N, C-alpha and C positions, 0 to 999 in steps of 0.2 A: 680380396687376396687372392695376389697372383698364382696361375694354374701355371705349376710344375709338376715335369714326369720324374718318377721318383728311377726309370726303367725306359732307357735308350733301343731299340729294336729297327737296326738296318736291313730294309728289303724288306717290299710287299706279293714277294709270295708264297708255295706254297707249307715252308719253315718259318718264314718270317711274321706270318696272317695267326699261324698258330701258337704259334710264344707268344707273344701280344694277345692273343685270344687268352687263354691260358693265366699268362700275370694278369690279366684284368682283371680278368674271371675269381682270384686270390685276391682283390683288393687293393692291387698297384695300378699307379697312374702312370700312364706306356706312350710314349711315343713313337707312333710308328714313323718311320722313312721308306718313299720310294718315289727314284727318281724320274721317274717317268709321270707325265710325258714331255717332262721339259728337258729330256734328254732318254733316249730309247737306245732299243740294242738291236743288236742282227737278225735276235730272232723274234721278237716279240711284235706284236700287229695292236695292241691295244694300249688303253692305260688303263685298264681291269688290274684290279690286286683278282692276286695266285692264276696270272692267265696261262694254260697249256702251251709249251711253246711246241713238246718234240708229239706224241699221241696223247688222243684223250683214253688211253687204257691204263684205267692204275693196276694192271694184272688181275689174277685169278683171284675169286670172290670164293673160288669149293673150300672150305673147312680143312680139306687136308691138303691145300701144298701151304707150302711158305706165305705170297702175297698174299692168303685168304686166310691162316694165321694170324698175318700183320696188321690184316682191315679188322677181324673180331678181337683183336690185343684191345686197340684204338679205338673201335668202337667201347666198350669196356673205363676204357680211360675218359669216354665222353670227350673223342676231340672233336673239333667245329666241324672239321674239313672231311673230314669219315662222313660225318652227317649230311654235310651239303652234296657231298658225292653222292650219297642215297638217294639224294633227292634230284639228283639231277643226268638219273642212271638213264643209259638205252641200252636198248637189247646187243648181248654181247655172249652169247651161250654163257660159259663157264663164268664170265670174264664181266667185273666191273669197270664199262666206258661209259664218260660220261658226256654230255652236249655240253663243250668246254663253253661256251657262253652264256650256256645256264649257271652254271658252277661258277664261274666269275664272277658272275653278277652277284650269286646269293653269295658268297666268301665277302667279296665288298662293301654287301647291304648290310651285313651282319660286323663287320669291324667299323662303317661309318656311323653306326645305329649305337655300337657301345660307352655309356654314358662313361667310361675312363677310359678309352684309347680317341687321341687325339694324330688326322694319316697328316702328314705336313710331305706335302710335294715334293721334295727339295735331295739332289743330291749331296752323299757324305762322303766329304774329301778324305778325314780321317777320323782314325780311330778313339771313338767316343772315352775323354776322358771318367764319365764317370757310369753303375753300369750300365751292361751295354747288355745284348745277344746279336752277333753279327752273324745273318742272313741275307747277305746280298748276293748268293744264289754262281751260279758258274759262271757269270758274262760280269762280275763283278769289274766295274769301274775302273779307267787306268789309273788316277789319281786314288782312290779307295786303297785298290790292287799293290802298287806301292808303299803306301803306308800299313798295313797289314806285313808286307814285305820288309819294311825297315821293321819293326815290332817281334819278326817273328828269324830273322835276322838273315833273310831274301829267300829260304827253304820250302821253297811254293813248287807246286807240282801240276802239271795239266794232262790233257786230253784232248783231240778232238771226237766231237757229238755230231749229230744229221739227224735229220727231222726230216720225213716222209710225205712226200707230196698227197694233194688231194683231188679230190675228181667230180667234177655235178654228176649227183647218182643220172637222171635224166639221160646221159652222154652215153650211159654201158650201153651196151647191147645183150639183153637179157634173150637173145634168142639163142645164147652160143653163152653165155654166163648163166648160174644155176644156185639157188639160195642152199644154204647148207651149214649148218655145225659139226664139227668133228663128233662126231660117234655119234648123231642127232643129238646134241647135248644142247641147249637154249630154248626162251620161252616161247617162241614163234615154233609152231608143225613145218613155217618152209625154211626156216635155218634165218641164222640172228646172220650171218659172213657172207655177200657174194661172192665168189668164188670162179676163178676165170680157169678152163680146163687148157693145160698144154702138151697136145703128144710127142713122143720122142724129139719126130721130126721139129717141131717150134720148138720145143725147148733147146734143144742145137742152134739152132738160128737166132734165139735170145740171144743165147750165151754168150756167143763168135760176135753177134751186135754189141751188146756189153761191156766185153773186152776191150773192142776198140774202138766205143764211145770216147767224146773229148771230156775230161774235166775242169773243173777251175782249176788254179795255177794255186798251188800253197804261196804265202812269201817265204823273203828268203830265211826267215828267223825262223817260220815253220820247217822250212823242207828239211834243216840240221836237227830235227827229232820228229818227224810225225808218225808220235804215237795216240791210238784208237785206240777209244773204249770197246771191247770186245764185246758189251751190249745192245751194242749199238752202232755196230759196221756199216759203213755206205756197205751200197750191197758190190760195185762193184768189185771191193776191195774181197768180200769175200767171196764172190767169183774167180778171183785170182790164184786161191789154194788150190784149185783143183776144177774142173767142169761138171764134177757131180755135187760141188758144193751147197748147190743152191737148193738141187731137188731132196735133199737131206736134209734142208737146212729152213730159210724162210717159205720155200716153196716145195716142201714134203709135202705130198696126197695123202696121209695118214686118215683112217678114218672119213675121206667122204671118197662119193659115187657117181661120177657124171652120170645123169637123169638119161639122156642119149644113149648113152653107151650102154650102161649097166654097172662098168667096172668105171675101175681107181683109175684116176687120169697119171700119165707118167709123172707133171708136175703140175701145181696150182699155187696160182697166185688168189691173196684170198684179200679180198677189202675188208672195210671193218665202219659200221655208221657210225657220224660223227659227231651227227646234231641231233633232238630229237626228235626233228620232222621229218630226217632221212633226206634230205637232200644233197647233204654232202659223203662222202668216203673216202678213210683214211688210206692206203696202199700198206696193206703190213711188214713190217717187215723191209719197207722200202727204202729207208735212211738212204739219201745220192748227197756225193760232191760236182753230179755231171752238171755240167751247162743247159741251162733252163729248154733248149732247141734240142738238145741230146734226147735230154728226157721224153721230151713228145714222141720223140721220133722213134726211138728204144721202145719205149714204155707198150704205143700202140704199135707194137708188133703182137703185143698179148691177144689171142682171141678172148674177147668183146672188150678191148679197150683199144679197137680200130680207130673210130671217131670220139675217143675223149677227151672230156674239156679238163684243163688240168688249171684249179681255182687255188691253188698253193703248189709249187715247184716244190720240190726238196731242196733242202742247203746244207753245207756244215757249218761248225764254228767254235771255235777253240774256247773249252771251260779250262775253270781253275779251281784250286780243293788244294789246302792247304795237307803238311805231313803231318796227319791227324795221330800217329802216334807215340810220336815223337813231342807231341804240344798241349793235346787236352788229356783231360782225366774222362775214366766214363761217364760224370758226370756231365760233362759235354761243358766243360771249365777249360782257363786256357789254365795251363801249370803258372804260370809265372801272374797269373794277375786274376785271384778268386771271382770278383765281380767283374770280369769278361767269359759269358761263352761265347761258344761258334755254333751255329744248326743248320741243317743242310744241305745240299749237294758238297760245298765248300768242304763238306769235313770230311766229303769221302764217300757216303753215303749216298752210295744209288738208287734211282728207282722213286716214283713219286710219292709214296705211303711209306716209304722209308725218310723220306724230307717230314714230309708231317711228323710223323716219329718221333724223330730228333727235333721237329719245330715243339712240340710236346713237351717233353725233356728240358730244356733248354728253358722254356715262358715258365714250367714251375718252377725247375731247381731258381732261377733266378727269383721269384716270390718267394722260394721258403729261405735263398739264402739274406735278401733285403725283409724279412720275420724275425728271423731271429735261430729258424727251424733244422731239422736234420736234412742234407740234402740225399736224391734221392738216389742210385744204383739200382739198377732194376734189374731181378735175378737174369740170370745166363743160361740158366730155362726156357725164358720167351723169348721169342724173336726181336723184340725193342731190345732187349736187356742187351740179346747174345751178338748183337749189332751192332752196339756201340762202344759194348768191349770187345769186338776184334776190329775197330777201325783206332781204336785207341789200344790198342795190343798190338797190332800186326810186328810183320819187319818194315824197321822205319825205311829200308834201303830199299825193301821191294813191295813197298805198297803203291795199291790200285786203288779204284774206285771198287766197291763190295754192294750187290744187291741182296734182300735174307734172298737165304736155305736153308734150308735144314742141316745141309756140314756145319755150320756156324753151332749149335747143340750140343750139350752135352748129350753125352750115350745114354741110351735106355737103361734100366736097372735090371731089363729083362730083356736078351738080347728076342730081337724076332725078326724069321727072314720074307717075307712080305714085302716088298717097297709101301704098297698102300696100310698096312697096317703100323707098319713104324712111324713113316705119315700119321695117319689115326692117333694113334699113343703119344705122338710127341706135339699137335695140336692139344689134346688134351691134357697133358702134362703142363704143356704154356699156359692155356687158361687159368687152372687148378690153382697154379702157385703165383700166377698174377692176382688174383682174385685175393691168394692168403696174404701178399703184400702188402695191397694196396692197404686190406684190411687192419691190419699188423701199422703201418708207415700212414696211415690216414687221410690218404692219397683222393680228397676228395675237393672239389672246385666249392668254393662257401660262399661266393656272390657275395662277396663283406664289402 
């Protein structure tokens, strides 16, 4: 008998891998298409599935943080990629950061070993006519983007995203830099982050250099509407908002003390471990479009990085996403075609974990549709449910990518004054409601 896929998933990133896995675990034969390595993108470096191209951090792992709640929901939902992330974790204080290579290898191995998933290394240039999940990501190829544009009437949006540099840990001057996590959080007593402290004079000189540094020019069509996503704003763009913008942003010194002085520095550049062996460190919040030579010149002004070896430079790229409020149902189905689902960053959900979550929902709902079962619309009191509800119900004319946050959740029945108490209450309610919904809707993988 010739093998024929029940479902096509386009894109081997976070959302696509999760969607393929969940559908396959529910008995579907899944063809997962990934165009790399036959065709790469400006941001990817390998052919591995689920390659992380921006940061290696999946955000807070604390239960009373929005990102931490979303992770706990996905653990409850048995998401493959959360399991892989937990296995590939590296020290990062209260955050879940991973060795990106170990993580990608774990996801790739799981997908390729699944008996009901076929990995096909080809570019998909048109939206398939059979049941499908489009999870092609923010760097969707030109051909597929054009066909999606044809399907949706050309109503697509975009913004600019940027990635941070990575430096060789051995090139950091630890006689100046120090290890610590904010407020002493973290598994290691010495601290999970490397911190480069700046005094007022050093900070002012750094800002001056940053503001005068050369950036890569945008293409003509990009210059017409250079929109940046707020959560990944290039550091040079942030500096233009005011001389203290960095000190109150990614260089904020709160919760840290320089052991050489015993005092809080004026500003701090943090570096986060990027691989398990601890040889690579990512410059936190340093997404940039500076020319590579300028990055080395300006960033080596940071105390402790005077001799830094840059193993990856920061860069900026254009990201595409659709107008989800106009086009998608909260089940992540395309309004005009029930067997077509979208998942991941192309829907306007921002953040690694949000992408995984939408992949989970799209994959599960595709399987339920083909098996004649009711589709899931998760409770709005859950973080994943609220996130999917937002991106499918926001004002279409003002729609921008959205990351998980407590502001998306309905108010608590009993108002609480303390921010920490409110966050804990939101999280407790979300996990309770999700567990009840799972039992009522029989949300389990059958491995049929």
